[in-house]
C-alpha positions as CSV (number, residue, x, y, z in Angstrom):
1,M,119.0,69.3,51.7
2,Q,122.3,67.7,51.5
3,D,123.9,70.4,54.1
4,R,121.3,69.8,56.8
5,P,122.9,67.2,59.1
6,R,126.5,68.2,58.6
7,T,125.0,71.5,60.1
8,V,123.3,70.0,62.3
9,A,126.2,68.2,63.3
10,A,128.5,70.3,63.4
11,V,126.1,72.9,65.7
12,G,125.4,70.2,68.0
13,G,128.7,69.6,68.5
14,W,130.1,72.8,68.7
15,A,127.3,73.7,72.2
16,L,128.1,70.2,73.2
17,V,131.8,71.0,73.6
18,L,130.5,74.6,75.0
19,V,128.2,72.9,77.6
20,A,130.8,70.4,78.5
21,G,133.5,73.1,78.9
22,A,131.5,75.1,81.2
23,L,130.4,72.1,83.2
24,V,133.7,70.7,83.8
25,G,135.2,74.4,84.4
26,R,131.9,75.1,86.8
27,A,132.9,71.8,88.9
28,L,136.3,72.6,89.4
29,Y,135.9,76.2,90.3
30,D,133.7,74.8,92.7
31,D,136.4,73.0,94.0
32,D,139.2,75.4,94.0
33,P,138.0,79.0,92.7
34,L,141.9,79.2,92.5
35,V,141.8,78.2,88.8
36,R,140.2,81.7,88.4
37,I,137.5,80.3,85.5
38,G,134.5,82.0,87.8
39,N,132.8,82.5,84.5
40,A,134.3,79.1,83.2
41,P,134.8,78.2,80.6
42,L,135.8,81.8,80.6
43,V,137.8,83.7,83.2
44,G,135.8,86.2,84.6
45,T,132.4,86.4,86.6
46,A,128.8,86.3,84.5
47,D,127.4,90.0,85.2
48,L,124.6,91.0,82.8
49,R,125.0,95.0,81.9
50,L,122.5,97.1,79.8
51,G,123.2,100.5,79.1
52,A,123.2,102.9,76.3
53,W,126.2,102.1,75.0
54,A,124.9,98.7,74.0
55,L,122.2,100.2,72.0
56,A,125.0,101.2,69.6
57,A,126.7,98.2,69.5
58,V,123.1,96.3,68.5
59,A,122.6,98.9,66.2
60,F,126.3,99.0,64.2
61,A,125.6,94.8,64.3
62,V,121.9,95.1,63.0
63,V,123.5,97.7,59.6
64,A,126.4,95.2,59.7
65,V,124.1,91.9,59.1
66,A,121.9,93.5,56.9
67,T,124.2,95.0,54.5
68,G,127.3,93.1,55.1
69,Q,127.3,90.7,52.2
70,R,126.5,93.0,49.9
71,V,128.8,95.8,50.8
72,A,131.7,92.8,50.9
73,S,130.4,91.4,47.1
74,A,130.2,95.4,45.4
75,L,132.8,97.2,46.9
76,R,136.2,97.6,44.8
77,W,139.2,95.0,46.4
78,P,141.3,97.8,48.0
79,V,138.2,99.5,48.8
80,L,136.9,96.5,50.6
81,L,140.4,95.8,52.6
82,G,139.8,99.5,53.7
83,A,136.4,99.8,54.6
84,A,136.5,96.0,56.4
85,T,139.5,97.3,58.5
86,V,137.1,100.2,59.8
87,A,134.1,98.7,60.2
88,A,136.0,95.4,62.5
89,A,138.1,98.6,64.7
90,T,134.3,100.0,64.9
91,W,132.6,96.4,66.0
92,I,135.8,96.2,68.9
93,V,135.5,99.6,70.0
94,L,131.6,99.7,70.2
95,L,131.6,96.3,72.1
96,A,134.0,97.9,74.8
97,L,132.2,100.6,75.0
98,T,129.6,98.9,76.9
99,D,131.0,99.2,80.1
100,G,131.6,103.1,79.2
101,P,134.7,105.0,77.7
102,D,137.0,103.9,80.8
103,A,136.7,100.1,79.9
104,L,138.8,101.2,77.0
105,T,141.8,101.6,78.6
106,A,141.2,100.0,81.7
107,P,142.0,96.9,81.4
108,L,145.4,97.5,79.8
109,E,146.1,99.9,83.1
110,T,146.5,96.9,86.2
111,R,149.4,96.4,87.6
112,Y,149.2,92.9,85.7
113,E,150.2,94.2,82.3
114,Y,152.6,95.1,79.8
115,L,152.6,99.1,81.1
116,A,153.6,98.4,84.7
117,A,157.1,97.3,83.3
118,V,157.8,100.0,81.0
119,D,159.3,102.6,83.5
120,R,161.8,99.2,84.2
121,V,163.3,99.0,80.9
122,G,166.1,101.9,80.9
123,S,168.2,101.2,78.1
124,P,166.7,98.6,75.8
125,G,170.4,96.6,76.3
126,G,170.8,96.3,79.7
127,F,166.6,95.3,79.8
128,L,167.2,92.6,77.1
129,R,170.5,90.9,78.9
130,T,168.3,91.0,81.9
131,F,165.2,90.0,80.8
132,T,165.4,86.5,81.1
133,E,167.5,86.7,84.4
134,L,164.4,89.4,86.5
135,L,161.4,87.4,84.6
136,P,160.5,86.4,87.8
137,T,159.9,90.4,89.1
138,Y,158.0,91.4,85.9
139,P,154.2,91.4,86.4
140,T,152.2,89.1,85.4
141,H,151.9,88.8,81.8
142,V,155.1,90.1,81.1
143,K,156.6,86.9,82.5
144,G,154.4,84.7,80.5
145,H,156.2,86.7,77.1
146,P,159.0,87.8,75.4
147,P,160.1,91.2,75.7
148,G,159.4,92.6,72.3
149,L,155.8,94.3,73.4
150,V,157.2,95.9,76.6
151,L,160.3,97.4,74.3
152,L,157.7,99.0,71.7
153,L,155.8,100.7,74.6
154,A,159.1,101.8,75.6
155,G,159.6,103.5,72.5
156,M,156.2,104.7,71.9
157,D,156.8,106.2,75.5
158,A,160.1,108.0,74.8
159,V,158.4,109.6,71.4
160,G,155.5,111.0,73.7
161,L,153.1,108.2,73.1
162,G,153.0,106.6,75.9
163,G,150.2,105.7,78.8
164,A,147.0,103.0,78.5
165,G,145.2,105.2,75.8
166,W,147.9,105.1,73.1
167,A,148.7,101.6,73.6
168,T,144.7,100.7,73.4
169,V,144.8,102.1,69.9
170,L,147.9,100.2,69.2
171,V,146.1,96.8,70.4
172,I,142.7,97.8,68.5
173,A,144.7,98.7,65.4
174,G,146.1,95.5,65.5
175,G,143.1,93.3,65.9
176,A,141.6,95.1,63.4
177,L,144.6,94.7,60.7
178,A,144.2,90.9,61.4
179,V,141.0,91.5,58.8
180,P,142.3,92.6,55.8
181,A,145.7,90.5,56.2
182,A,143.1,87.5,56.2
183,L,141.8,88.6,53.7
184,V,144.8,89.4,51.1
185,A,145.9,85.6,52.3
186,H,142.6,83.8,51.1
187,R,142.3,85.9,48.2
188,A,146.0,84.8,47.5
189,L,145.3,81.0,47.7
190,A,141.4,80.6,47.6
191,G,140.4,83.7,45.2
192,E,138.0,87.0,45.8
193,R,135.2,85.3,45.2
194,A,135.9,83.1,48.6
195,A,137.7,86.0,50.5
196,R,134.9,88.2,49.8
197,R,132.0,86.0,51.3
198,A,134.2,85.4,54.6
199,A,134.7,89.3,54.8
200,P,131.6,89.8,57.0
201,F,132.5,87.2,59.4
202,L,135.9,88.4,60.0
203,V,134.3,91.6,61.3
204,L,131.7,90.9,63.3
205,L,134.0,88.2,65.0
206,P,132.6,87.4,68.4
207,G,136.0,87.3,69.6
208,A,136.0,91.0,69.3
209,V,135.0,91.3,72.3
210,W,138.7,91.0,73.2
211,M,140.2,92.6,70.8
212,G,140.3,96.0,72.3
213,T,141.2,95.0,76.0
214,S,144.1,92.5,75.3
215,A,147.2,92.5,73.5
216,D,146.6,89.3,72.4
217,A,144.8,91.4,69.5
218,L,147.7,93.3,68.4
219,F,149.6,89.7,68.3
220,T,147.1,88.3,66.2
221,G,147.8,91.4,64.0
222,V,151.5,91.3,63.5
223,A,151.0,87.5,62.8
224,A,148.2,87.6,60.4
225,V,150.3,90.1,58.1
226,G,153.5,87.7,58.3
227,I,151.2,84.9,56.7
228,A,149.6,87.1,54.2
229,L,153.0,88.5,52.7
230,M,153.9,84.6,53.1
231,A,150.6,83.8,50.8
232,V,151.0,86.7,48.1
233,A,155.0,85.5,47.7
234,A,153.9,81.7,47.6
235,S,151.2,82.6,44.9
236,G,152.4,85.4,42.6
237,P,155.0,84.9,39.8
238,A,158.2,84.7,41.3
239,G,160.7,88.1,41.2
240,R,161.4,90.7,43.1
241,R,158.4,91.1,44.4
242,A,157.8,87.8,45.7
243,D,161.5,87.8,47.0
244,G,160.3,91.0,48.8
245,C,157.2,89.8,50.1
246,A,159.2,86.7,51.3
247,I,161.9,88.3,53.3
248,A,159.6,90.7,54.9
249,A,157.0,87.9,55.9
250,G,160.0,86.3,58.0
251,L,160.5,89.6,59.6
252,V,157.1,89.9,60.6
253,L,156.5,86.2,61.6
254,G,160.4,86.6,63.8
255,T,158.7,90.1,65.1
256,A,155.6,88.0,66.0
257,L,157.7,85.1,67.6
258,H,159.3,88.1,70.3
259,L,156.0,89.6,71.3
260,S,154.5,86.4,72.2
261,Y,155.7,82.7,72.5
262,G,152.0,81.5,71.5
263,I,152.1,82.8,68.0
264,T,154.7,79.5,67.4
265,P,152.2,76.7,66.4
266,L,150.7,79.0,64.1
267,G,153.8,78.2,61.9
268,A,151.8,75.7,60.4
269,I,150.1,77.9,58.7
270,P,153.0,79.6,56.3
271,L,154.8,75.9,56.1
272,A,151.5,74.4,54.6
273,I,151.1,77.3,51.9
274,V,154.9,76.4,51.2
275,L,154.4,72.9,50.5
276,W,151.2,73.6,49.0
277,R,152.4,76.2,46.7
278,R,156.1,74.4,46.6
279,A,157.5,77.7,47.0
280,W,160.9,76.3,48.8
281,R,162.7,80.2,47.3
282,V,160.1,81.6,49.2
283,L,160.9,79.6,52.9
284,V,164.2,79.9,52.4
285,L,163.8,83.9,52.2
286,A,161.3,83.9,54.9
287,A,164.0,81.8,57.3
288,V,166.4,84.4,56.6
289,G,163.9,87.3,57.8
290,V,162.8,85.3,60.8
291,G,166.8,84.7,61.4
292,A,167.4,88.2,61.2
293,V,165.2,89.1,64.0
294,F,166.4,86.6,66.2
295,A,170.0,87.8,65.5
296,V,169.2,91.2,66.6
297,F,167.4,90.4,70.1
298,T,170.3,87.9,70.5
299,S,173.4,90.1,69.8
300,A,171.7,92.9,71.9
301,G,171.2,90.3,74.8
302,F,168.0,88.4,74.7
303,W,167.7,84.2,74.1
304,W,164.4,83.2,73.0
305,F,164.8,79.9,74.2
306,D,165.9,80.6,77.4
307,G,163.1,83.1,77.7
308,L,160.5,80.4,76.6
309,A,162.2,78.1,79.6
310,A,161.9,80.3,82.1
311,T,158.6,81.4,81.4
312,R,157.6,77.7,81.1
313,E,158.9,77.1,84.7
314,L,157.0,80.0,86.0
315,Y,153.6,79.4,84.5
316,E,153.9,75.5,85.7
317,A,154.9,76.6,89.2
318,G,152.1,79.6,89.3
319,V,148.2,78.7,88.0
320,A,148.9,76.1,85.9
321,S,149.7,73.8,88.9
322,R,146.3,74.4,90.0
323,R,144.8,73.3,86.3
324,P,144.5,70.0,85.4
325,Y,145.8,69.1,81.6
326,L,143.1,67.0,80.8
327,E,140.0,68.7,81.6
328,F,142.0,71.6,80.3
329,L,141.7,70.6,76.9
330,L,138.0,70.5,77.0
331,I,138.0,73.7,78.6
332,D,139.8,75.6,76.2
333,L,138.3,74.5,73.6
334,A,135.0,75.5,75.1
335,A,136.1,79.3,75.4
336,F,137.2,79.1,71.8
337,C,134.0,77.8,70.5
338,L,132.8,81.2,72.0
339,V,135.6,83.0,69.9
340,V,134.6,81.8,66.6
341,G,131.0,81.2,66.9
342,P,128.9,78.2,65.1
343,A,129.0,79.4,62.2
344,A,133.2,78.8,61.8
345,A,131.6,75.6,62.9
346,V,129.4,74.8,60.1
347,G,131.7,76.7,57.8
348,L,134.2,73.8,58.7
349,V,131.9,71.0,57.7
350,R,130.9,72.5,54.6
351,L,134.2,73.6,53.2
352,R,135.2,72.3,50.0
353,D,137.6,74.5,48.8
354,R,141.4,73.6,48.9
355,G,142.7,76.9,48.9
356,T,140.9,77.7,51.9
357,W,141.7,74.4,54.0
358,I,145.7,75.3,53.7
359,L,144.8,78.3,55.8
360,T,142.0,76.6,57.9
361,G,143.6,73.4,58.1
362,G,146.9,74.8,59.1
363,A,145.4,76.7,61.9
364,A,143.7,73.8,63.3
365,V,146.9,71.7,63.4
366,A,148.7,74.9,65.2
367,L,144.9,75.1,67.5
368,S,145.9,71.3,68.7
369,A,149.9,72.1,69.1
370,A,149.1,74.9,71.8
371,A,146.5,73.1,73.3
372,L,148.6,69.8,73.7
373,S,151.7,71.7,74.5
374,G,149.8,72.2,77.8
375,L,150.6,76.1,77.8
376,S,147.7,77.2,77.6
377,R,145.2,76.2,80.0
378,G,142.8,78.6,80.7
379,E,142.5,82.1,79.2
380,T,142.2,80.5,75.9
381,E,139.5,83.4,74.7
382,R,142.8,86.1,74.3
383,I,145.6,83.3,74.2
384,W,144.2,81.7,70.9
385,L,142.7,85.1,69.6
386,P,145.6,84.5,66.8
387,F,144.1,81.3,65.3
388,A,140.6,82.8,65.2
389,P,140.4,84.8,61.9
390,W,142.1,81.8,60.0
391,I,139.4,79.1,61.4
392,V,136.6,82.2,60.4
393,L,137.9,81.9,56.5
394,A,135.7,78.6,56.5
395,T,132.4,80.9,56.7
396,C,133.1,81.5,52.8
397,A,131.4,78.3,52.3
398,L,128.1,79.3,53.9
399,G,127.7,82.0,51.2
400,S,125.2,85.2,51.7
401,S,123.2,83.7,55.0
402,R,122.4,86.4,57.2
403,R,121.2,84.1,59.8
404,W,125.0,82.5,60.0
405,L,126.1,86.0,60.3
406,A,122.9,87.6,62.8
407,S,124.7,84.4,65.1
408,A,128.0,85.9,64.9
409,A,127.3,89.5,65.7
410,A,124.5,88.1,68.3
411,L,126.8,85.9,70.3
412,G,129.2,89.0,70.4
413,L,126.8,90.8,72.0
414,C,126.0,88.4,74.6
415,V,129.2,87.8,75.6
416,Q,130.1,91.2,75.7
417,L,126.7,92.0,77.5
418,G,126.4,88.8,79.8
419,A,130.1,88.0,81.0
420,R,132.4,90.7,82.9
421,S,136.1,90.1,81.7
422,P,139.4,91.2,83.3
423,W,140.1,91.9,79.7
């Protein structure tokens, strides 16, 4: 009974932001369709589709809701991590398949995506040295990011793993990997019980709608692994294992920064971990790892800060010039509400565990920084995916409520079946 007022306020606030963002976005779109939020607050259009594949997604959701909490509490920890990864990948794939098998690869095959630039790589050194200079000539998504993913796809192509099929596997694997990574970090800071409670909500993340068809899913997974390594390094006893995890965390996070500039605000989470644990050695070693990645790219000819400046200039001159700053603060948050669902909002107002708050609070700070930067005006249903797992960890405060888990699954299905997205 004591939680009811907070619950009502959380759900009401979540719905209010969503509706307000949709109304403001609709008004902007009606005035200027080139703001490209035809299904405000989302990019795309409203389009109800029902088919045979939708039945498979619904069946999976029903089983996951009915058994998720029980399975998460019963499995041995290593088995749970594996099962959660497979379940998350299954949910991602089944949602994408509601539009048919071709829908898995089609979004990555457009002329706006990274694959369109693979043929231009040639030698990695030459590509990196000229990347910033030639940035205006690259496809849209390449313009908005560092060169890391194009290099990775070119490397895969060189060993016979090229094309949209393998790129889709990479993206889905990245999105699914975020689940066990978040669970490992959560266990390190808040204990195993809290992590087990959040596991089904991570699997049935409504934002899985965009996890199978957007490269941001890969960025989410890579960043989550880096944060998990940081949490393990800062939470265990000092020694070689902790030092190794700290250096590995830095290497992974440095790599993530060269995949997406949008990962930068997530640094608030590892910083919060270090401050709470007072793990100064871990911070130094992680910084060495990040610096090593920067040194490799810099020596090869790509200076990250120049790339960011060039990307910002192009962005401000492009679609951002049509997207007003203040209105999109609300629209962006409304889109993110669809990514995490009402259960996360309720979890946040009920959450009392300090360890979980280190992760969710850090993510909230990161989210605020991303919004205030003005570099994420629209499309945050995919751009802000890396923040989502850490906010969803707050659902550990909901206990074993199937009702809230069902709300997450239902929202994901409704968005997938009712909205057509470019990703």
